[in-house]
C-alpha positions in Angstrom: 0.0 0.0 0.0 1.3 3.5 -0.9 0.7 6.3 1.5 0.4 10.0 0.5 0.6 12.7 3.2 -1.3 15.2 1.1 -3.7 14.9 -1.8 -1.4 17.2 -3.8 1.2 14.4 -3.8 -1.2 11.9 -5.5 -1.1 11.5 -9.3 -4.6 10.7 -10.6 -5.0 7.2 -11.8 -7.2 5.4 -14.3 -10.1 3.4 -12.9 -9.8 4.7 -9.3 -12.3 3.0 -7.0 -12.6 5.3 -4.0 -14.0 5.4 -0.6 -13.9 8.3 1.9 -14.1 8.6 5.6 -12.5 8.5 9.1 -12.6 4.7 9.4 -11.7 4.9 13.0 -10.7 1.5 14.2 -11.1 -0.1 10.8 -13.6 -2.4 12.5 -15.7 -5.2 10.9 -18.2 -2.8 9.5 -15.5 -0.8 7.8 -14.0 -4.1 6.6 -17.3 -4.8 4.8 -16.9 -1.6 2.8 -13.3 -2.3 2.1 -14.3 -5.8 0.8 -16.8 -4.1 -1.6 -14.1 -1.7 -2.7 -11.8 -4.6 -3.6 -14.5 -6.4 -5.5 -15.4 -3.3 -7.5 -11.7 -2.6 -8.4 -11.3 -6.2 -9.5 -14.4 -6.0 -11.8 -13.0 -2.9 -13.6 -9.3 -3.8 -13.3 -8.9 -0.7 -11.2 -7.0 0.4 -8.1 -8.4 1.0 -4.6 -8.0 4.4 -3.0 -9.1 5.8 0.4 -9.2 9.4 1.2 -9.0 10.2 4.9 -8.1 13.2 6.9 -5.7 14.1 9.7 -6.1 15.8 12.0 -9.7 14.6 12.6 -12.1 17.2 11.3 -13.6 17.7 14.7 -10.1 18.7 16.0 -10.0 21.6 13.5 -13.6 22.7 13.5 -14.1 22.5 17.3 -10.6 23.1 18.9 -12.2 24.1 22.2 -13.5 20.6 22.6 -10.8 18.2 23.9 -13.1 15.3 24.5 -12.5 13.5 21.2 -10.7 10.1 21.7 -10.0 7.8 18.7 -9.7 4.1 18.5 -6.8 4.2 16.1 -3.8 6.4 15.7 -3.1 7.4 12.1 -0.2 4.8 12.1 -2.5 2.0 13.4 -5.1 2.9 10.9 -2.6 2.7 8.1 -1.4 -0.7 9.2 -4.9 -2.2 9.3 -5.8 -0.7 5.9 -2.7 -2.2 4.4 -3.7 -5.6 5.8 -7.1 -5.2 4.0 -5.3 -5.0 0.6 -5.9 -1.3 0.0 -3.7 0.1 -2.8 -3.5 3.8 -2.0 -4.1 5.7 1.2 -4.3 9.5 0.9 -4.0 11.2 4.4 -4.6 14.8 3.6 -4.5 17.6 6.2 -8.0 18.8 7.1 -8.4 22.6 7.2 -11.2 25.1 7.6 -10.7 26.1 4.0 -11.1 22.6 2.9 -14.4 22.3 4.9 -15.9 25.3 3.1 -16.1 23.6 -0.3 -19.5 23.0 -1.8 -20.5 19.4 -2.5 -20.0 19.9 -6.3 -16.6 21.6 -5.8 -15.5 18.7 -3.6 -16.6 16.1 -6.1 -15.2 17.9 -9.2 -12.0 19.4 -7.7 -11.0 16.7 -5.3 -12.5 13.3 -6.2 -12.5 13.7 -10.0 -9.6 16.0 -10.8 -7.1 15.0 -8.1 -7.9 11.3 -7.7 -9.3 10.3 -11.1 -12.6 8.9 -9.6 -14.1 6.1 -11.7 -16.3 4.6 -9.0 -17.1 5.5 -5.4 -18.1 3.1 -2.7 -19.8 4.8 0.2 -22.0 4.2 3.2 -25.6 5.4 3.0 -25.1 8.1 5.6 -21.8 9.6 4.4 -21.7 13.4 4.6 -19.2 15.8 3.0 -18.6 19.4 1.9 -19.6 22.7 3.6 -21.6 22.1 6.8 -21.8 18.4 5.8 -24.5 19.2 3.3 -23.2 16.8 0.7 -24.6 13.3 0.6 -25.2 10.2 -1.5 -27.9 12.3 -3.4 -25.2 14.7 -4.6 -22.8 11.9 -5.6 -25.6 10.4 -7.7 -26.7 13.7 -9.2 -23.2 14.6 -10.5 -22.2 11.1 -11.5 -23.2 11.5 -15.2 -21.7 15.0 -15.5 -18.3 13.9 -14.2 -18.3 10.3 -15.5 -18.2 8.0 -12.4 -20.5 5.4 -10.9 -21.7 5.1 -7.3 -22.1 2.1 -5.1 -24.0 2.5 -1.9 -23.5 0.3 1.1 -27.1 0.3 2.3 -28.3 0.9 5.8 -29.5 -2.7 6.0 -26.0 -4.1 5.0 -24.3 -1.9 7.6 -26.8 -2.6 10.3 -26.4 -6.3 9.8 -22.9 -6.0 11.3 -24.4 -4.1 14.3 -21.1 -2.4 15.0 -19.9 1.2 15.1 -16.9 3.1 16.2 -19.1 4.6 19.0 -20.0 1.2 20.3 -16.4 0.2 20.4 -15.4 3.3 22.3 -18.2 2.7 24.8 -17.1 -0.9 25.3 -13.4 0.2 25.9 -14.4 2.9 28.4 -16.3 0.3 30.4 -13.5 -2.3 30.3 -15.5 -4.6 28.0 -12.4 -5.5 26.0 -13.7 -8.8 24.7 -16.7 -7.0 23.2 -14.5 -4.3 21.7 -12.2 -6.9 20.2 -15.1 -8.8 18.6 -16.3 -5.6 17.0 -12.9 -4.7 15.8 -12.0 -8.1 14.5 -8.6 -7.9 16.2 -7.3 -7.1 19.7 -7.3 -3.4 20.8 -3.8 -2.0 21.1 -1.7 0.7 22.5 1.8 1.5 21.2 4.2 3.7 23.2 7.7 4.2 24.3 9.1 2.8 27.5 10.0 5.5 30.1 11.3 5.6 33.6 8.7 4.9 36.3 8.8 4.9 40.1 10.1 1.2 40.0 7.5 0.2 42.6 6.8 -3.0 40.6 10.4 -4.0 40.8 10.4 -3.7 44.6 7.4 -6.1 44.9 8.7 -8.7 42.4 6.7 -7.5 39.4 8.9 -5.1 37.3 6.9 -3.2 34.8 7.5 -1.2 31.6 5.9 2.2 31.9 4.4 3.4 28.6 4.3 6.9 27.2 1.5 7.2 24.6 2.5 10.1 22.3 -0.9 10.7 20.8 -3.1 12.4 23.3 -6.2 11.7 21.2 -5.8 7.9 21.6 -8.5 6.3 23.7 -7.2 4.6 26.8 -9.4 1.7 28.1 -10.9 1.5 31.6 -8.6 1.5 34.6 -7.8 -2.1 35.7 -5.8 -5.2 35.1 -5.7 -6.9 31.7 -4.3 -10.0 30.1 -2.0 -8.7 27.3 0.3 -9.7 24.5 3.3 -7.4 24.2 5.6 -7.0 21.2 8.8 -5.1 20.9 8.5 -3.2 17.6 10.4 -1.2 15.1 8.9 2.3 14.7 9.6 2.5 11.0 6.2 2.5 9.2 6.8 3.9 5.7 9.7 3.6 3.3 9.8 5.6 0.1 6.0 6.2 0.3 5.2 2.5 0.6 3.8 1.1 3.9 6.1 -1.2 5.8 4.6 -3.4 8.6 6.0 -3.4 12.1 9.0 -5.6 12.6 8.3 -7.5 15.8 11.7 -8.4 17.3 10.0 -10.4 20.1 6.5 -11.1 21.5 5.6 -11.9 25.1 2.5 -12.6 27.2 1.9 -10.6 30.3 -0.2 -8.4 32.6 -1.3 -4.9 31.7 -2.2 -2.2 34.2 -4.0 1.1 33.7 -4.7 3.3 36.7 -3.4 5.8 39.3 -1.8 3.2 41.6 -4.1 4.2 44.5 -2.5 1.8 47.0 0.8 3.7 46.9 -1.0 7.1 46.8 -0.5 7.7 43.1 -2.3 10.6 41.4 -1.5 10.6 37.7 -2.5 7.8 35.3 0.0 5.1 34.6 0.1 2.5 31.8 2.3 -0.4 32.7 3.0 -3.9 31.4 4.7 -6.8 33.2 6.1 -9.3 30.7 6.1 -12.9 31.9 9.5 -14.7 32.1 11.4 -11.6 30.9 14.0 -9.5 32.7 15.8 -7.4 30.1 16.0 -3.6 29.9 13.3 -2.0 27.8 14.0 1.7 28.4 13.7 3.7 25.1 12.1 0.8 23.2 8.7 0.9 21.6 6.1 -1.7 22.7 2.8 -2.7 21.1 0.4 -3.9 23.7 -2.6 -6.0 22.6 -5.4 -6.2 25.2 -6.9 -9.7 25.3 -9.0 -10.0 28.5 -10.2 -7.7 31.2 -9.4 -9.2 34.6 -10.5 -6.7 37.2 -11.0 -3.0 38.0 -8.3 -0.9 39.7 -8.8 -0.9 43.5 -7.0 0.5 46.5 -5.6 -1.9 49.1 -5.1 -0.8 52.7 -2.1 -3.1 53.1 0.6 -3.5 50.4 0.9 -7.2 51.1 -2.8 -7.6 50.2 -2.1 -5.9 46.8 0.8 -8.3 46.2 -1.4 -11.3 46.9 -4.0 -10.0 44.5 -1.4 -9.4 41.8 -0.2 -13.0 42.3 -3.7 -14.2 41.8 -4.1 -12.0 38.7 -0.9 -13.6 37.3 -2.2 -17.1 38.0 -5.5 -16.3 36.3 -3.9 -14.6 33.3 -1.4 -17.4 32.8 -4.3 -19.8 32.8 -6.2 -17.7 30.3 -3.2 -17.3 28.0 -2.0 -20.9 28.5 1.5 -19.8 29.5 
């Protein structure tokens, strides 16, 4: 898959089969649209193109609202789209100027002129253009004038999947990680760099790697203990415009913790992982953490020894769940 950081870098192609959207999470509903995209491209011997935007439009149009949290970082989204078989991913910066285009200007100047639109595959409820006034009706109305066809993913087809990015976010916030993973079609993940912590885990026999998540818009699941799979990864994602998958130098099973460490009077949120049967230095490395099972909520223990006993029980349960 080729990645373009601006639509101006894209050279229009013949028989471009296009879809547009945020595709946050690239969940099983999105995957249905992507499958239709692939089928359409195969039928006309074309290439698949997705146009997405970063930053998220809401970040630009409503900068005073800091509540937006996304399932995927832009790098995670790219990786899942590459796995779907997408040929071209255009990540163009969203600006206020861009948002002021009329539906016809958007269709003519962006989709047709800059991409080479031959066919568009779109959900029934997609909106675009100034004040989100553009819709499927506009795409159909201008299709003859600009020489492209339209395939609608119907409300019935989308609702059959009974999944949405909103439902996934709600499940993650509640700690319903298994539900979120079923909706996504893969384990929810966080990727971050290992930074120095307070080393409390080491003192109680459970050394942890403390993660710093660079993207402040990334959704962090509910506070608690999780069964996780942790990979040490290479940060390089793109080489000469072509997507390169993560190189996993090693993968381990372990325990994940999200919380404020109330037993030791912690205040700020901490994201930590303890890797089973591992004792090497991870400082400065990047870890990809896949959340597999929710074990329990974060609680405060009056006695440190009680917390250690509970962690030991958590480990026993997680090892049993992960068969390790």
